[in-house]
N, C-alpha and C positions, 0 to 999 in steps of 0.2 A: 558547400551547400549554400542555398540562398533562401531568403524568407518568402519569396514569391512562390516557390515550390513547397517549402516546408509548411506553409499555412494553407491547408486545403480544406474546403468545405464539403468535399466528396464524402459520402457515407458508405460504410462497410456494407456490401450487399446491394447497394443502389448506385453503383458507379455511373450508370448511364442516365440517371434521373437529373433533370434540371433543378438546381437548387433555388430556394426562395430568394427574393430580393433581400439584400443586406439590411435594408431599412424597414423591414417588416417589424411587427411588434416584438418578435424574438429573432435574433440571428441564429444561424445553424448551430453555433457553439453554445448559445444559451439554451437551445433545445437539448443539447447533450446533457447539460446540468440538470434540466428538468426531468429528463428521462431517468437519470440516475437517482435523483432524490425521491422519486415516486416508486422506485423498484423494490421488489421483495429482498434481493440480496443486500441492498443498502439498509432497509429497515431491520434486518436481522443483526446488523452491527450493534444495535442497542443492547443486545444480550451477549456480546463477546467482550472478553477482558482486554483492556488496554495495558495496564500495569498491575493495578491493585484489584483484589477480588471485587465482584459486582457489589454496589453499595447497599448498606443497610440503612442505618439512621443518618450516616454522613455521606453526602454526595461526592463521588469521584468520577473521573472521566471513564467512559467506555469507548469502544471503537467508533461508535456513531458520533458522539459529541466531539471526539478527537478529530474525526474526518471533517465535520462541519467547521471546526476552528481552523484546520489546515487549509480548507477551501477558502475561508475568509482571508487568511494571510496570503495565500497564493494569488487571489484576485488583486490584492493590494500590490504584491510584487510585480505582477504583470502590468497593472495599470501604471505604476510608477516607472517601470522600464519604458513603456510606450511614451509617457510624458517627457522623459529625459531624451528619448530619440527624436521626438517632435520638436523639442526646443533646439536641438542641433540642426534639424532639417525640417522646416515648416511645411515643405511639400511632400513629406514622406508618405502621406495617405495616398497620393497619386501613384507613387512607385510601388507601395506595398499596401493594397486596400484592406487586408485582413490584420495588419499589425495592431490596429486599435482593438482587435478582439483577443489579444494575447491574455489579458486578465480573465476573460471568460473561458478560454481554452484551459488555462492553468487551473482555474477553480474547479472545472469539471473533472480534470485529471486528478486533482487532489481529493475530490469527493470519492473517487473510485480506487484510490491507491491501496486501500486495505480490504477491498472486497474479497480478495482471495485468501485472506488470513483465516486459518481455522480457529476453533474455540481454544481458550486458555493461552492466548498470546503465543509467544515463540516456543513455549514448551509443546504446543500442539504440533508445530512444524517438526520439532525434534522427535516427537513420538512417532509421527508418520515415517520419518526417515529411518529411525532406529528399528522400526518393525521389520524393515528389509535388511538392515545391516547387521543387527544383533538378535532379532526375534525370529518368529516362525516364518516370516516372509523371505528369509534367505534362500529357501528352496525354489523360489520362482526365478532366480537369476538365469538358469539354463533355458528358460522358456521365452526370454525377451532378448532384444538386441542390446549391445553394449551402451548405445545411446539412450535407449529406454531405461536401462538399469540405472544410469546416472540420474535420470529424472526421479525415479522411485526412491533412490537412496539419498537424494538431496532435495526433498520437497521444498518448494519455493512459493511463498504466497504471492509474490509479484507476478510470476508466471501463471499462477492460478487465476489471478485477476484478469489477465488477457484472455484466458480460456473462457471464463464466465461471460465476458463481454462479446466474444465472437463465435463461440461454439454453438452448433445447432443441436441443442438438447432435445431429447425425445418429446414430441408433442408441442414444443415451443417454436417461436419464430425461427426459421432456418437462417435468418440473418443476424441472430443474436440481438444485441441492443441497437445495432445499426448506428453506431456513433461515427463521428467524422474521423477521417484518417489521422488528423493532427492530434485530436484528443487521445486516440488509442496509442499513438507513438509516444505521447508525453508521459504515459504511466510506466513505460518500459525502462527501468533504471539500469538494467544490465542486458543490453541488446545482443545476446548470444545464447547458444544452446547450453544445456547442463554439462555436456562433455567438454565444452570449451570455457567453462566458468571459473576455472582456477588457474588461468594463464598468468604468469608473473609479469610484472612490469606495467600493467594497466590498472589505474586506480579504481575503475569500476568493474573489475572482473572478479569481485569477491563472490558473486552469486551468478545467477543467470536470469534470462527474461522470458523464455517461452519453452513449453514442453515440446517433446517430439511431435505431438499431435498438432501443434500450432506453428511448426517450422515454416510451412508454406504460407500461412497467414501472415507472419511477420515479414517474410520475404516480399510479399505483395505490398504491404504497408511501406516497407523501406524503399522499394522501387518507385512507388507512387510519389513519395515525398523527397526522393533524391538523397537518402541517407548514404553517407560515405562508408565504405568498408573500413574496418579497423586494421591499420597497418600491422598491428601486433597480433592480430587474429583474423586471418583472411576469411574465416567462416562467419565472423561476427561483424557488427557495425559500430560506428561511433554513435553516441547518444544524439537524439533529437535535442537541440539546444534547450527547449522548454522543460526537459527533464530536470535540468539543474535548478529551475525555479520551483518545481514540484518538490524536489528533494530538500531544497532550502526551507520551504514552508513546513514540511514535516519535521525537519531538524529543529527549527525555531520553536515549534509548538511543544514537542515532547521534552526538549531540554528545559524549557521555561515552565511549562504548565505542570510537569511532574513535581516540581518544587512546591507549587500551590497545593496540589493534592496532598503531598507529604505534610504540609503545614496543617491542612484540615484534619488529617488523621493523627496529628501530634507526633509524627515521626521526626519532623524538624521544628525547631522553635522559630518564633518570629525573628529573633536576632540572627539566627543562622541564615534564614532566607534573605533578610535585608543585606547581610554581608555579601551574599552571592550575587544579588540582583542590582543593588545600588550602583556599582561601577558600570553597569550597562545602560543606565538611565539617561545618558547624554549630559550636555552642559546645563548649567543653572543649579541652584540650590533647591533640591526637592524636600529638604528636611522640614521647613515650615509647613508645607502641605501635608506631609506624613504625620507630623505632630498634631495637626488639626483633626485627624481621624482617630477617634477613640477605639474603634473596632479594628483589631489587628488583621482580620480577614480582609477588610477594605484597604488596609495599608498594603497587604500582599498583592491585592488586585491592581492597585495603582503601580506598584513596582513591576508587576508582570506586564501591564500595558505599555509602560515606558520602555522596558527592556525589549519587548517585541518590536516596538516602533523603531528603536535604534537598529536592530538587526535587519528589519525590512529595508530601511533606507540604505544600509551598508551593502546588502546583497544586491539590490537593484542597481546601485552605482557600479559595483564590480561587473555585473552582467552587461550593463550598457557600455562600460569602458573597454571591455574585452571582446567586443562583438566578433572581430576577425578570428580570434582564437576559438570561440564557440562554433562559428560557422565552418572553420577548418577542421574541427574535431581535435584540436591540440590543447585545450584547457585541461590540465592534468590534476585537478583537485576539486573537492566540493566547494560550493560558493562560500559556505561558512568558514572554511579553512583559508579563504583568501581575504578575509576582512583584516582590519588593522590589528597589529600584533597584540596590543593590550586586550582587545576584545577576544581574540583567539585564546589567549592565555586564561581569561576569565571563564570562557566556555569550557576549557579543560578543567578548571577548578570545579565548575558545576558538575561536569561529568564524573569527576573523581568522587565527589560527595554522593552523587546519585547512585553510583555503583556500590559504594560502601554502605550507605544508610537506607536507600530506597529499594534498589533492585534486589538487595539481599535481606530486606526486612522479613521477619518471620511469616507474615501473612502472604507476602508475594511468593516466597519459596514454597509455602504450603500449597498454594493454588497451582504452582508449576508442577509439583510432585503429583498432586491429585489429578491434574489434567493429563499428565503423561500416562498415568495408569489407566484412566478412563479411555483415552483415545486408542491406546495400544490394545485394550480389551475389545473395543468395538471392531477394530480391524481384524483381530484374531477370530471374531465370529463371522463377520460379513464376507470377507474376501474368500476364504475356503468354500463357504456356502455358495457364493455366486459363481465360482470357478468349476465346481464339481459337475461332471457330466451326468453321473448317476446320483441324483440327489435323494437323500433320505427325507422323511416327512419334516423333520426339524429344519433341514436346509431350505425346503420349500417355504416354510413359514418365515424364516429369516429373510429370504429373498423378497417375499411378499411385503415386507416392511419397508423396502426401498421404494421411494416414490417413482412413478412411471417415468418422469422426466430424466432420471439418472440411468435408466436401463440402456443397453446398447444391443444392436443386432449383430455386432461383430463377434466372431468366435475366437479372436486372438486373446492371448493371456494378458498382454499389456493393456489392450483396450478395455477388457473386463475389469482389471484392477483399477484402471483410471476411472471407470464408472463408479466403483465403490468409493474411491477417494473423492470424487465429486460430491457424493452423498455425505460422507463423514466430514469433509472439510467445510461443508455448508452449515453444519449444525451450530447452534448457539451453545454457550456453556451450559445453560439450564437444560436444554433439550438433550444434550449429550449425557449429562449426569443422570437425568431421568430415564433415558433409554438404557443406559448402563445398568442402573439399579434393577430395572424390570427384567432385562435379559439374564442378569446374574441371580435373580430370585431374591434380591435384597428387599424389593418392594413389589407388591402385587397390585396390578391395575384393578380399579373398581369401575362399575358402570355408572355411578352417580357423579 
């Protein structure tokens, strides 16, 4: 693969349109960022769980604040990579005019990387999948293809993000968000279909990157950008190189910032956070500066900033030094796993503490269980109602609650189920709980 083809300003749905001048007020890739940040799906992230339940008196991150921070880190990663490449080759802008835009492309992709995640974090994804593997949805297997069944039984937020950005929803722009091809490719962490998402031997085949409905969409993106076929999975592709920077930005943020949230919520003491983050804070003695801060929250913020800076610099250097392997599609690990050994070991220590004390904290487990129940119940109401040919009065009323944009003219079972999943997965935590209560008769709507 080569940067000249990988970095394309062509827009999805507007392939024949002449792009604006690179030196206008905004480049095409900056326009991507702006389109996303002003969009409804992005705004809804403010009421979607990141890890901890949505805040009361104490602020913790939600999907929106997490995405903004990931975008900030991603921009720094991209810009630092470009700076390193330009130092090595001062004439690189002539060879690859869009390489200076890598920071903008990565930040836009980071901004959209969680758009497809349903309410209640990963328990929302699990609830959707298990509705078909263990719940009432099992009966639909005989009405869909094996490939479509893999989609339904392994709901994937990453694939859902690509759908949100490119699908022609009813009454909406037929070209979706009309983002550039490069931004779209940079969000697809697992460039294969669900049926091929569990192939052994490839480090990024844990999940998949597009639903059956977006198979042709990704094929078109891959061909335009010259993505290589995956030698271990001829139906899939190797990642666009910038996916590694998007993934690294996400990994950096959630690993480090979850510790900060845990401190705010008194799940971890200051001493525990310092022990985990101080080894990541680079050279020099940070102790005098830490001791000058009476507020422990400010100390944690300083440790967080220094640790993130170390990880950004390390990841950018690995990315620049291994260009040939990224362009050949032979880099076989995440950027974070390729850092200096002592950093990798410290990140493993952080992960171990996070799993034990943060991700299994009572409030986190409670929201996962509640979210699972809510999502499963909503699917159990809306999917049968939408699929029925001879609808009863109650079915008609349920279907009427689905916004027009999510309806489909298709008569196929898979397409109709996918329409309901578009609706349910778009819900915020608050809306899903409220709708669940009303449908179950737990609360009664009022007119005031």
